[in-house]
KEVEX-595961 format. One line per field, with one value per residue (C-alpha): residue number from 1; residue in three letters; x, y, z. Coordinates in steps of 0.25 Angstrom, whole numbers, plus 5000, padded with zeros to 4 digits. Last residue first. Example, Ala and Ser with C-alpha at 12.3 -4.5 7.8 and 13.67 -1.06 7.14 Angstrom:
! KEVEX-595961
num: 2 | 1
residu: SER | ALA
east: 5055 | 5049
north: 4996 | 4982
up: 5029 | 5031
This chain:
! KEVEX-595961
num: 548 | 547 | 546 | 545 | 544 | 543 | 542 | 541 | 540 | 539 | 538 | 537 | 536 | 535 | 534 | 533 | 532 | 531 | 530 | 529 | 528 | 527 | 526 | 525 | 524 | 523 | 522 | 521 | 520 | 519 | 518 | 517 | 516 | 515 | 514 | 513 | 512 | 511 | 510 | 509 | 508 | 507 | 506 | 505 | 504 | 503 | 502 | 501 | 500 | 499 | 498 | 497 | 496 | 495 | 494 | 493 | 492 | 491 | 490 | 489 | 488 | 487 | 486 | 485 | 484 | 483 | 482 | 481 | 480 | 479 | 478 | 477 | 476 | 475 | 474 | 473 | 472 | 471 | 470 | 469 | 468 | 467 | 466 | 465 | 464 | 463 | 462 | 461 | 460 | 459 | 458 | 457 | 456 | 455 | 454 | 453 | 452 | 451 | 450 | 449 | 448 | 447 | 446 | 445 | 444 | 443 | 442 | 441 | 440 | 439 | 438 | 437 | 436 | 435 | 434 | 433 | 432 | 431 | 430 | 429 | 428 | 427 | 426 | 425 | 424 | 423 | 422 | 421 | 420 | 419 | 418 | 417 | 416 | 415 | 414 | 413 | 412 | 411 | 410 | 409 | 408 | 407 | 406 | 405 | 404 | 403 | 402 | 401 | 400 | 399 | 398 | 397 | 396 | 395 | 394 | 393 | 392 | 391 | 390 | 389 | 388 | 387 | 386 | 385 | 384 | 383 | 382 | 381 | 380 | 379 | 378 | 377 | 376 | 375 | 374 | 373 | 372 | 371 | 370 | 369 | 368 | 367 | 366 | 365 | 364 | 363 | 362 | 361 | 360 | 359 | 358 | 357 | 356 | 355 | 354 | 353 | 352 | 351 | 350 | 349 | 348 | 347 | 346 | 345 | 344 | 343 | 342 | 341 | 340 | 339 | 338 | 337 | 336 | 335 | 334 | 333 | 332 | 331 | 330 | 329 | 328 | 327 | 326 | 325 | 324 | 323 | 322 | 321 | 320 | 319 | 318 | 317 | 316 | 315 | 314 | 313 | 312 | 311 | 310 | 309 | 308 | 307 | 306 | 305 | 304 | 303 | 302 | 301 | 300 | 299 | 298 | 297 | 296 | 295 | 294 | 293 | 292 | 291 | 290 | 289 | 288 | 287 | 286 | 285 | 284 | 283 | 282 | 281 | 280 | 279 | 278 | 277 | 276 | 275 | 274 | 273 | 272 | 271 | 270 | 269 | 268 | 267 | 266 | 265 | 264 | 263 | 262 | 261 | 260 | 259 | 258 | 257 | 256 | 255 | 254 | 253 | 252 | 251 | 250 | 249 | 248 | 247 | 246 | 245 | 244 | 243 | 242 | 241 | 240 | 239 | 238 | 237 | 236 | 235 | 234 | 233 | 232 | 231 | 230 | 229 | 228 | 227 | 226 | 225 | 224 | 223 | 222 | 221 | 220 | 219 | 218 | 217 | 216 | 215 | 214 | 213 | 212 | 211 | 210 | 209 | 208 | 207 | 206 | 205 | 204 | 203 | 202 | 201 | 200 | 199 | 198 | 197 | 196 | 195 | 194 | 193 | 192 | 191 | 190 | 189 | 188 | 187 | 186 | 185 | 184 | 183 | 182 | 181 | 180 | 179 | 178 | 177 | 176 | 175 | 174 | 173 | 172 | 171 | 170 | 169 | 168 | 167 | 166 | 165 | 164 | 163 | 162 | 161 | 160 | 159 | 158 | 157 | 156 | 155 | 154 | 153 | 152 | 151 | 150 | 149 | 148 | 147 | 146 | 145 | 144 | 143 | 142 | 141 | 140 | 139 | 138 | 137 | 136 | 135 | 134 | 133 | 132 | 131 | 130 | 129 | 128 | 127 | 126 | 125 | 124 | 123 | 122 | 121 | 120 | 119 | 118 | 117 | 116 | 115 | 114 | 113 | 112 | 111 | 110 | 109 | 108 | 107 | 106 | 105 | 104 | 103 | 102 | 101 | 100 | 99 | 98 | 97 | 96 | 95 | 94 | 93 | 92 | 91 | 90 | 89 | 88 | 87 | 86 | 85 | 84 | 83 | 82 | 81 | 80 | 79 | 78 | 77 | 76 | 75 | 74 | 73 | 72 | 71 | 70 | 69 | 68 | 67 | 66 | 65 | 64 | 63 | 62 | 61 | 60 | 59 | 58 | 57 | 56 | 55 | 54 | 53 | 52 | 51 | 50 | 49 | 48 | 47 | 46 | 45 | 44 | 43 | 42 | 41 | 40 | 39 | 38 | 37 | 36 | 35 | 34 | 33 | 32 | 31 | 30 | 29 | 28 | 27 | 26 | 25 | 24 | 23 | 22 | 21 | 20 | 19 | 18 | 17 | 16 | 15 | 14 | 13 | 12 | 11 | 10 | 9 | 8 | 7 | 6 | 5 | 4 | 3 | 2 | 1
residu: MET | ASN | GLU | ARG | ILE | TRP | ALA | SER | VAL | ARG | GLY | ARG | VAL | PHE | PHE | ASP | LYS | PHE | ILE | ASP | THR | GLN | ALA | ASN | HIS | LYS | GLU | TYR | PHE | LYS | LYS | GLU | THR | ALA | LEU | SER | VAL | VAL | ILE | ILE | THR | ILE | ILE | GLY | CYS | PHE | ILE | ALA | PRO | PHE | GLY | LEU | PHE | PHE | GLY | GLY | TRP | VAL | TYR | ARG | ILE | GLY | SER | PHE | TYR | MET | GLY | LEU | TYR | VAL | ALA | GLU | ALA | VAL | LEU | MET | SER | ALA | ILE | ALA | GLY | HIS | PRO | THR | ALA | LYS | LYS | TRP | PHE | LEU | GLY | ALA | ALA | ILE | THR | PRO | THR | VAL | LEU | VAL | MET | GLY | ASN | THR | ALA | MET | ASP | THR | LEU | LEU | THR | LEU | LEU | PRO | LEU | ASP | THR | LEU | SER | PHE | CYS | PHE | GLY | ILE | VAL | GLY | LEU | ILE | VAL | VAL | ILE | ILE | ARG | THR | ARG | PHE | VAL | GLU | LYS | LYS | ALA | ASP | LYS | GLN | VAL | ARG | GLN | GLN | ILE | ALA | GLU | ALA | SER | GLN | VAL | GLY | ASP | ALA | GLY | VAL | PRO | PRO | THR | GLY | LYS | ARG | ILE | HIS | MET | VAL | ASN | THR | ILE | LEU | ASP | ASN | SER | VAL | LEU | GLY | SER | LEU | SER | ILE | LEU | THR | SER | ASP | LEU | THR | GLY | LEU | ALA | ALA | ALA | LEU | ILE | PHE | THR | CYS | VAL | LEU | GLY | LEU | MET | ILE | PRO | ASN | GLY | GLY | LEU | SER | CYS | LEU | GLU | LEU | LEU | GLY | ALA | GLU | PRO | ASN | GLN | ILE | THR | TYR | GLY | LYS | ALA | VAL | ALA | GLY | LEU | VAL | CYS | ALA | GLY | PHE | ILE | GLY | TYR | ILE | SER | LEU | TRP | ILE | GLY | SER | ALA | ALA | THR | ALA | LEU | SER | SER | LYS | LYS | VAL | GLU | ARG | VAL | ASN | LYS | ALA | LEU | CYS | ILE | SER | MET | PHE | ASN | SER | PRO | TYR | VAL | LEU | MET | VAL | LEU | THR | GLY | LEU | VAL | VAL | ASN | SER | VAL | TRP | TYR | PRO | ARG | ASN | TYR | ASP | GLY | SER | ASN | ALA | LEU | THR | PHE | ILE | SER | ALA | GLN | THR | GLU | GLY | ALA | TYR | LEU | THR | SER | ALA | ALA | GLU | GLN | ALA | SER | HIS | PHE | MET | ASP | GLY | LEU | SER | GLY | GLY | PHE | PHE | HIS | SER | ILE | ILE | TYR | ALA | LEU | VAL | MET | LEU | SER | GLY | GLY | LEU | MET | VAL | CYS | ALA | SER | PHE | SER | ASP | VAL | MET | SER | VAL | SER | ASN | VAL | GLY | GLY | THR | ALA | VAL | TYR | ILE | ILE | ILE | ILE | THR | PHE | ALA | ILE | ALA | SER | GLY | VAL | VAL | ILE | PRO | LEU | THR | GLY | GLY | SER | ALA | LEU | ASN | MET | ALA | LEU | GLY | LEU | THR | ARG | ILE | GLU | THR | ILE | LEU | TRP | ILE | ILE | ASN | PHE | CYS | VAL | ILE | ILE | LEU | SER | VAL | LEU | MET | LYS | VAL | TYR | ARG | SER | GLN | TYR | ARG | LEU | GLU | MET | ILE | ASP | PRO | LEU | THR | SER | LEU | ARG | TYR | LYS | LYS | ALA | ILE | PRO | TRP | VAL | LYS | GLU | SER | LEU | PHE | TYR | MET | VAL | LEU | GLY | THR | ALA | ALA | CYS | THR | ILE | VAL | SER | ASN | LEU | GLY | ALA | VAL | GLY | PHE | ASN | TYR | PHE | PHE | GLY | VAL | ARG | GLY | THR | PHE | THR | THR | GLY | SER | TYR | PHE | THR | VAL | CYS | THR | ILE | LEU | PHE | VAL | ILE | ILE | ALA | ASN | ARG | SER | LYS | GLY | GLY | THR | LEU | TYR | ASP | GLU | PHE | THR | GLN | ASN | LYS | LYS | ARG | GLU | LEU | ALA | LYS | LYS | SER | PHE | GLY | GLN | TYR | TRP | ALA | MET | TRP | ILE | VAL | ILE | ALA | ILE | TYR | ILE | VAL | MET | MET | ILE | ILE | PRO | ILE | PRO | SER | LYS | ILE | LEU | GLU | VAL | ASP | MET
east: 5105 | 5106 | 5093 | 5090 | 5104 | 5106 | 5094 | 5099 | 5113 | 5107 | 5096 | 5103 | 5115 | 5127 | 5134 | 5130 | 5134 | 5148 | 5148 | 5142 | 5154 | 5164 | 5170 | 5172 | 5182 | 5194 | 5184 | 5179 | 5193 | 5198 | 5186 | 5184 | 5199 | 5199 | 5184 | 5187 | 5199 | 5192 | 5179 | 5186 | 5196 | 5185 | 5177 | 5189 | 5193 | 5179 | 5180 | 5193 | 5188 | 5175 | 5182 | 5190 | 5178 | 5171 | 5174 | 5176 | 5181 | 5190 | 5191 | 5202 | 5215 | 5227 | 5236 | 5232 | 5218 | 5220 | 5229 | 5220 | 5207 | 5214 | 5222 | 5209 | 5202 | 5213 | 5215 | 5200 | 5197 | 5209 | 5204 | 5190 | 5195 | 5204 | 5193 | 5184 | 5171 | 5164 | 5151 | 5148 | 5138 | 5144 | 5159 | 5158 | 5151 | 5161 | 5173 | 5168 | 5165 | 5178 | 5182 | 5171 | 5180 | 5191 | 5182 | 5172 | 5183 | 5189 | 5175 | 5173 | 5185 | 5179 | 5167 | 5176 | 5182 | 5197 | 5204 | 5215 | 5218 | 5212 | 5202 | 5213 | 5216 | 5201 | 5201 | 5213 | 5207 | 5194 | 5201 | 5209 | 5196 | 5187 | 5199 | 5199 | 5185 | 5187 | 5198 | 5189 | 5178 | 5188 | 5193 | 5180 | 5175 | 5188 | 5179 | 5164 | 5162 | 5168 | 5161 | 5147 | 5150 | 5154 | 5141 | 5132 | 5137 | 5143 | 5156 | 5163 | 5176 | 5181 | 5168 | 5176 | 5190 | 5201 | 5210 | 5224 | 5229 | 5235 | 5222 | 5214 | 5222 | 5220 | 5205 | 5205 | 5212 | 5206 | 5192 | 5188 | 5195 | 5197 | 5183 | 5176 | 5183 | 5178 | 5164 | 5165 | 5171 | 5162 | 5150 | 5155 | 5159 | 5147 | 5137 | 5146 | 5147 | 5132 | 5130 | 5140 | 5133 | 5120 | 5126 | 5133 | 5119 | 5111 | 5121 | 5121 | 5106 | 5105 | 5115 | 5107 | 5115 | 5112 | 5126 | 5130 | 5120 | 5125 | 5140 | 5136 | 5130 | 5142 | 5152 | 5157 | 5154 | 5165 | 5164 | 5150 | 5147 | 5132 | 5127 | 5114 | 5121 | 5130 | 5118 | 5113 | 5126 | 5125 | 5111 | 5114 | 5124 | 5114 | 5104 | 5116 | 5118 | 5103 | 5104 | 5106 | 5091 | 5088 | 5099 | 5091 | 5083 | 5095 | 5098 | 5084 | 5084 | 5097 | 5091 | 5079 | 5088 | 5098 | 5086 | 5081 | 5094 | 5094 | 5099 | 5106 | 5120 | 5127 | 5121 | 5126 | 5140 | 5140 | 5137 | 5148 | 5158 | 5156 | 5157 | 5143 | 5144 | 5155 | 5146 | 5137 | 5148 | 5154 | 5141 | 5136 | 5150 | 5155 | 5142 | 5144 | 5159 | 5155 | 5144 | 5154 | 5161 | 5175 | 5172 | 5163 | 5149 | 5144 | 5132 | 5120 | 5112 | 5123 | 5123 | 5134 | 5143 | 5158 | 5166 | 5155 | 5156 | 5153 | 5151 | 5143 | 5133 | 5133 | 5128 | 5116 | 5113 | 5113 | 5104 | 5094 | 5095 | 5092 | 5081 | 5074 | 5075 | 5068 | 5067 | 5072 | 5085 | 5095 | 5087 | 5076 | 5086 | 5096 | 5086 | 5079 | 5093 | 5097 | 5084 | 5087 | 5101 | 5097 | 5087 | 5096 | 5109 | 5103 | 5095 | 5108 | 5116 | 5106 | 5107 | 5122 | 5124 | 5117 | 5123 | 5137 | 5136 | 5131 | 5141 | 5152 | 5150 | 5164 | 5172 | 5161 | 5157 | 5171 | 5175 | 5163 | 5166 | 5180 | 5175 | 5166 | 5177 | 5188 | 5180 | 5176 | 5191 | 5195 | 5184 | 5188 | 5178 | 5176 | 5169 | 5155 | 5155 | 5145 | 5154 | 5166 | 5158 | 5152 | 5166 | 5172 | 5163 | 5164 | 5179 | 5177 | 5167 | 5178 | 5188 | 5178 | 5174 | 5188 | 5190 | 5181 | 5193 | 5203 | 5193 | 5185 | 5198 | 5204 | 5190 | 5190 | 5204 | 5203 | 5191 | 5196 | 5209 | 5200 | 5195 | 5183 | 5178 | 5164 | 5167 | 5178 | 5169 | 5159 | 5169 | 5174 | 5160 | 5160 | 5152 | 5151 | 5143 | 5143 | 5128 | 5125 | 5135 | 5131 | 5116 | 5119 | 5127 | 5119 | 5105 | 5110 | 5116 | 5103 | 5100 | 5114 | 5113 | 5101 | 5106 | 5119 | 5111 | 5103 | 5116 | 5124 | 5112 | 5112 | 5127 | 5129 | 5124 | 5137 | 5137 | 5124 | 5131 | 5147 | 5152 | 5140 | 5137 | 5151 | 5150 | 5137 | 5144 | 5156 | 5148 | 5134 | 5136 | 5150 | 5144 | 5140 | 5127 | 5130 | 5134 | 5122 | 5113 | 5119 | 5118 | 5103 | 5100 | 5105 | 5098 | 5085 | 5087 | 5088 | 5102 | 5106 | 5118 | 5126 | 5129 | 5137 | 5151 | 5152 | 5143 | 5150 | 5163 | 5158 | 5152 | 5151 | 5153 | 5150 | 5135 | 5136 | 5144 | 5133 | 5122 | 5129 | 5132 | 5146 | 5146 | 5132 | 5127 | 5140 | 5140 | 5125 | 5128 | 5140 | 5131 | 5121 | 5132 | 5137 | 5123 | 5122 | 5136 | 5132 | 5120 | 5129 | 5139 | 5128 | 5122 | 5135 | 5132 | 5144 | 5138 | 5149 | 5148 | 5149 | 5151 | 5139
north: 5105 | 5118 | 5121 | 5106 | 5103 | 5114 | 5110 | 5096 | 5101 | 5109 | 5098 | 5095 | 5104 | 5095 | 5092 | 5104 | 5112 | 5108 | 5113 | 5126 | 5128 | 5126 | 5140 | 5138 | 5127 | 5132 | 5135 | 5121 | 5114 | 5122 | 5119 | 5105 | 5100 | 5094 | 5090 | 5083 | 5076 | 5070 | 5066 | 5060 | 5052 | 5047 | 5042 | 5036 | 5028 | 5022 | 5019 | 5011 | 5004 | 4999 | 4997 | 4985 | 4977 | 4972 | 4957 | 4956 | 4971 | 4971 | 4964 | 4962 | 4965 | 4960 | 4973 | 4976 | 4978 | 4985 | 4996 | 4996 | 5000 | 5010 | 5017 | 5017 | 5024 | 5034 | 5038 | 5040 | 5048 | 5057 | 5060 | 5063 | 5071 | 5080 | 5082 | 5087 | 5083 | 5093 | 5093 | 5078 | 5071 | 5069 | 5071 | 5064 | 5052 | 5051 | 5053 | 5043 | 5033 | 5032 | 5021 | 5012 | 5010 | 5002 | 4993 | 4990 | 4987 | 4977 | 4971 | 4970 | 4961 | 4952 | 4950 | 4945 | 4934 | 4937 | 4941 | 4935 | 4945 | 4946 | 4956 | 4966 | 4966 | 4968 | 4980 | 4986 | 4985 | 4991 | 5003 | 5005 | 5004 | 5013 | 5023 | 5025 | 5028 | 5038 | 5045 | 5047 | 5053 | 5062 | 5067 | 5069 | 5077 | 5087 | 5098 | 5094 | 5091 | 5104 | 5112 | 5106 | 5110 | 5124 | 5125 | 5119 | 5130 | 5125 | 5133 | 5131 | 5132 | 5119 | 5112 | 5100 | 5100 | 5110 | 5106 | 5106 | 5100 | 5088 | 5087 | 5088 | 5077 | 5068 | 5070 | 5066 | 5053 | 5050 | 5055 | 5056 | 5044 | 5035 | 5038 | 5037 | 5024 | 5018 | 5022 | 5016 | 5003 | 5001 | 5004 | 4994 | 4983 | 4983 | 4982 | 4972 | 4963 | 4963 | 4960 | 4949 | 4943 | 4944 | 4937 | 4926 | 4923 | 4924 | 4915 | 4905 | 4905 | 4903 | 4892 | 4884 | 4872 | 4875 | 4873 | 4885 | 4893 | 4889 | 4892 | 4906 | 4909 | 4902 | 4910 | 4917 | 4903 | 4897 | 4882 | 4879 | 4864 | 4860 | 4850 | 4857 | 4863 | 4870 | 4875 | 4881 | 4889 | 4895 | 4898 | 4905 | 4914 | 4917 | 4921 | 4930 | 4936 | 4939 | 4948 | 4959 | 4959 | 4965 | 4976 | 4980 | 4989 | 4998 | 4999 | 5003 | 5013 | 5019 | 5019 | 5027 | 5037 | 5039 | 5042 | 5052 | 5059 | 5062 | 5057 | 5045 | 5041 | 5049 | 5039 | 5027 | 5033 | 5033 | 5019 | 5016 | 5023 | 5015 | 5026 | 5024 | 5009 | 5008 | 5012 | 5001 | 4990 | 4996 | 4994 | 4981 | 4974 | 4978 | 4973 | 4959 | 4958 | 4962 | 4951 | 4940 | 4938 | 4936 | 4926 | 4927 | 4931 | 4925 | 4932 | 4922 | 4917 | 4909 | 4901 | 4897 | 4908 | 4907 | 4895 | 4887 | 4877 | 4888 | 4878 | 4868 | 4877 | 4886 | 4874 | 4872 | 4886 | 4887 | 4875 | 4881 | 4895 | 4888 | 4879 | 4890 | 4898 | 4887 | 4887 | 4872 | 4875 | 4874 | 4877 | 4887 | 4894 | 4896 | 4900 | 4911 | 4916 | 4917 | 4925 | 4935 | 4937 | 4939 | 4950 | 4958 | 4956 | 4958 | 4971 | 4976 | 4973 | 4982 | 4993 | 4991 | 4992 | 5004 | 5011 | 5007 | 5011 | 5025 | 5026 | 5026 | 5021 | 5019 | 5015 | 5008 | 5000 | 4996 | 4992 | 4984 | 4976 | 4974 | 4969 | 4958 | 4953 | 4953 | 4947 | 4935 | 4933 | 4933 | 4924 | 4914 | 4911 | 4895 | 4894 | 4891 | 4904 | 4910 | 4906 | 4913 | 4926 | 4927 | 4925 | 4935 | 4946 | 4943 | 4945 | 4959 | 4962 | 4959 | 4969 | 4980 | 4979 | 4980 | 4993 | 4999 | 4999 | 5007 | 5016 | 5020 | 5023 | 5032 | 5039 | 5044 | 5048 | 5056 | 5063 | 5066 | 5072 | 5080 | 5088 | 5097 | 5088 | 5088 | 5090 | 5079 | 5070 | 5071 | 5068 | 5056 | 5050 | 5051 | 5058 | 5073 | 5083 | 5093 | 5094 | 5079 | 5073 | 5083 | 5079 | 5064 | 5063 | 5069 | 5065 | 5052 | 5048 | 5044 | 5034 | 5029 | 5025 | 5018 | 5010 | 5007 | 5001 | 4992 | 4987 | 4985 | 4977 | 4967 | 4968 | 4962 | 4949 | 4942 | 4939 | 4932 | 4919 | 4918 | 4909 | 4909 | 4923 | 4927 | 4919 | 4926 | 4939 | 4936 | 4931 | 4937 | 4950 | 4950 | 4954 | 4967 | 4970 | 4985 | 4989 | 4982 | 4989 | 5002 | 5002 | 4997 | 5007 | 5019 | 5014 | 5013 | 5027 | 5035 | 5039 | 5053 | 5057 | 5062 | 5047 | 5045 | 5041 | 5045 | 5057 | 5063 | 5061 | 5070 | 5065 | 5076 | 5067 | 5054 | 5056 | 5056 | 5043 | 5037 | 5041 | 5036 | 5023 | 5020 | 5019 | 5018 | 5010 | 5002 | 4998 | 4994 | 4985 | 4979 | 4977 | 4970 | 4961 | 4958 | 4953 | 4944 | 4939 | 4935 | 4927 | 4920 | 4917 | 4910 | 4903 | 4896 | 4884 | 4878 | 4878 | 4877 | 4864 | 4867 | 4855 | 4847
up: 5022 | 5029 | 5037 | 5040 | 5043 | 5052 | 5060 | 5061 | 5066 | 5078 | 5082 | 5095 | 5099 | 5102 | 5090 | 5081 | 5093 | 5091 | 5077 | 5082 | 5092 | 5081 | 5082 | 5097 | 5094 | 5103 | 5115 | 5112 | 5113 | 5125 | 5134 | 5130 | 5132 | 5146 | 5145 | 5132 | 5138 | 5150 | 5142 | 5130 | 5139 | 5148 | 5136 | 5129 | 5142 | 5143 | 5128 | 5131 | 5143 | 5135 | 5122 | 5128 | 5127 | 5139 | 5143 | 5158 | 5161 | 5149 | 5136 | 5125 | 5133 | 5125 | 5127 | 5113 | 5116 | 5129 | 5122 | 5110 | 5119 | 5128 | 5117 | 5109 | 5121 | 5123 | 5109 | 5107 | 5119 | 5117 | 5103 | 5108 | 5120 | 5112 | 5102 | 5112 | 5119 | 5127 | 5120 | 5122 | 5113 | 5099 | 5101 | 5114 | 5108 | 5096 | 5105 | 5115 | 5103 | 5097 | 5106 | 5100 | 5088 | 5095 | 5103 | 5092 | 5082 | 5091 | 5094 | 5079 | 5078 | 5088 | 5079 | 5068 | 5076 | 5074 | 5061 | 5053 | 5042 | 5029 | 5034 | 5036 | 5021 | 5018 | 5027 | 5021 | 5007 | 5011 | 5018 | 5005 | 4996 | 5005 | 5007 | 4992 | 4991 | 5003 | 4996 | 4984 | 4993 | 5000 | 4986 | 4981 | 4993 | 4993 | 4999 | 4997 | 5012 | 5016 | 5006 | 5011 | 5025 | 5021 | 5013 | 5024 | 5034 | 5047 | 5048 | 5062 | 5055 | 5062 | 5057 | 5051 | 5056 | 5052 | 5041 | 5045 | 5032 | 5040 | 5048 | 5035 | 5028 | 5041 | 5040 | 5025 | 5029 | 5042 | 5043 | 5028 | 5022 | 5033 | 5039 | 5026 | 5023 | 5036 | 5032 | 5018 | 5023 | 5035 | 5026 | 5016 | 5025 | 5034 | 5022 | 5015 | 5027 | 5029 | 5014 | 5014 | 5026 | 5018 | 5006 | 5013 | 5021 | 5008 | 5000 | 5012 | 5012 | 4996 | 4997 | 5007 | 5012 | 5027 | 5030 | 5021 | 5028 | 5041 | 5037 | 5033 | 5047 | 5054 | 5047 | 5060 | 5066 | 5058 | 5055 | 5059 | 5060 | 5060 | 5070 | 5074 | 5086 | 5076 | 5069 | 5081 | 5083 | 5069 | 5071 | 5084 | 5077 | 5067 | 5078 | 5083 | 5070 | 5069 | 5081 | 5071 | 5068 | 5082 | 5080 | 5068 | 5077 | 5080 | 5066 | 5063 | 5073 | 5067 | 5053 | 5058 | 5066 | 5054 | 5045 | 5055 | 5056 | 5041 | 5028 | 5033 | 5029 | 5040 | 5050 | 5042 | 5041 | 5056 | 5056 | 5046 | 5055 | 5067 | 5078 | 5084 | 5081 | 5091 | 5103 | 5100 | 5099 | 5112 | 5120 | 5114 | 5111 | 5125 | 5132 | 5125 | 5129 | 5143 | 5142 | 5138 | 5125 | 5130 | 5141 | 5153 | 5156 | 5143 | 5137 | 5135 | 5123 | 5117 | 5130 | 5140 | 5136 | 5132 | 5134 | 5140 | 5129 | 5119 | 5108 | 5115 | 5122 | 5109 | 5101 | 5110 | 5111 | 5096 | 5095 | 5104 | 5097 | 5083 | 5089 | 5094 | 5081 | 5074 | 5059 | 5058 | 5065 | 5054 | 5041 | 5047 | 5056 | 5045 | 5035 | 5044 | 5047 | 5032 | 5029 | 5040 | 5036 | 5022 | 5024 | 5033 | 5026 | 5012 | 5016 | 5023 | 5010 | 5002 | 5011 | 5012 | 4997 | 4995 | 5007 | 5004 | 4989 | 4993 | 5004 | 4995 | 4980 | 4975 | 4987 | 4994 | 4982 | 4979 | 4993 | 4995 | 4982 | 4986 | 5000 | 4993 | 4984 | 4995 | 5006 | 4997 | 4993 | 5007 | 5011 | 5000 | 4990 | 4989 | 5003 | 4998 | 4990 | 5000 | 5012 | 5006 | 5002 | 5017 | 5023 | 5013 | 5017 | 5032 | 5031 | 5026 | 5037 | 5048 | 5041 | 5040 | 5054 | 5059 | 5050 | 5061 | 5071 | 5063 | 5056 | 5068 | 5076 | 5064 | 5062 | 5076 | 5076 | 5064 | 5068 | 5081 | 5074 | 5065 | 5076 | 5078 | 5088 | 5083 | 5068 | 5068 | 5076 | 5065 | 5054 | 5063 | 5062 | 5047 | 5036 | 5039 | 5031 | 5042 | 5043 | 5040 | 5049 | 5060 | 5058 | 5058 | 5070 | 5082 | 5078 | 5073 | 5086 | 5093 | 5082 | 5080 | 5095 | 5093 | 5081 | 5089 | 5100 | 5091 | 5084 | 5097 | 5103 | 5092 | 5090 | 5104 | 5099 | 5100 | 5115 | 5112 | 5108 | 5109 | 5098 | 5088 | 5092 | 5087 | 5075 | 5071 | 5074 | 5065 | 5053 | 5052 | 5059 | 5053 | 5040 | 5046 | 5053 | 5057 | 5043 | 5037 | 5047 | 5046 | 5030 | 5031 | 5042 | 5034 | 5021 | 5029 | 5036 | 5023 | 5017 | 5013 | 5022 | 5009 | 5006 | 5019 | 5014 | 5000 | 5001 | 5013 | 5006 | 4995 | 4982 | 4971 | 4959 | 4966 | 4965 | 4949 | 4950 | 4959 | 4950 | 4937 | 4944 | 4949 | 4964 | 4969 | 4958 | 4957 | 4972 | 4971 | 4959 | 4967 | 4979 | 4970 | 4964 | 4978 | 4982 | 4969 | 4972 | 4986 | 4981 | 4970 | 4981 | 4989 | 4977 | 4972 | 4980 | 4987 | 5001 | 5012 | 5019 | 5034 | 5043 | 5050
């Protein structure tokens, strides 16, 4: 049976209602009397992290809708359709990331709170006392993280195209939805993002469960057993021995084998530690306890994330029942269209749009913050010869407040402009011919993860130096890009290129730091108290209780 797109106006009406609610939220956080009053003395910290004032529920919902992007229900469903459980790596990655964020919270949040820092490169500048480390960290993250921005923009258009019965072109749908995102991110900052994302997370979580129940009921008579049996039957024909023998086993050969799966889990977890919107979520919380609670909730939600694998099995099972799926990445949307229920199609289009929106707005604002604060403003400071944060060794609350408020309005305005520019650039790239969406994220993972040795050493190794950090990032990226552009895609039987590259980065930061440690720390004796803040447990928290 071929797909016949539903021509009912109900799906597009449901999406319009959702978009209307988002627009109202954007207006409230950007142009209401309360919002305009808040903007009068807004700093960059306020714009990007809301003054570190959110509770655990809000932080969890923002993290959740960012992690479970629109491609979760498109690209990942298609990946499971083609390669079975090899696509379920995100379930473990999500759980592991939540646990790691839990243990990082006591290190990261107090320092960000005390020194009024807003981005991960900010913390690296303070730790390494180097604006060049800050610049290189942010440059690498921005260059590779924009890939996620591109994939989600395409997902916006895909959802709106199906909701309109194919009458609204994907490009037009993407342009409309992404323009709305750019406007509310630029005008309302993180206040708009947190409000919209909390609402979008509820739509995504509730909507996806309702659609899953409908599909299993409609296509498989309410039987999970029949669904999985049908999926296995279709897979045995579709795979034809080219990948794995079953959707429930990992292949021993081919591109998506066990080494590939291990690579995704290990490197995928590590890269989430440097993913800018995750760090933004940590800084949104009002205290360490709220970060820990949201982190545990994120880890537990990894179980729910397996839903995209179940959706992939549903698409396979429908094929065994005689239905034709034209595009596995749109398989979930096509199933609802095949079911002939316009309300369910409208619901799935809406929650995919909500998921994509939640990832796009948080990614856009965090990337814009990096470009504005850590690249443009940082380069201006380098040209002026301005020393890094903490170079004078002064730690009084008054001195920190003065630094944050200096040129605050200019920096916030610059960030708003960057949101628009970065959004336009991302949209233009989304118009190009791209490979499978999931494979693009593999490239982003390999590139961004190479910053991890610098971050980990800065937070947990007293002997790390900026010389070692810079050398580590340059060597690791050179190894990765050198292998990639020479045509190598996997090593050691299927492992990501990020493995040998990050190994080289680790060795480099250790060797170079040990060689430069004595000279660097003798020269920076005035910053001894700042270095202690990173390594003396409870020191910063005590300062916060006394001064804030």
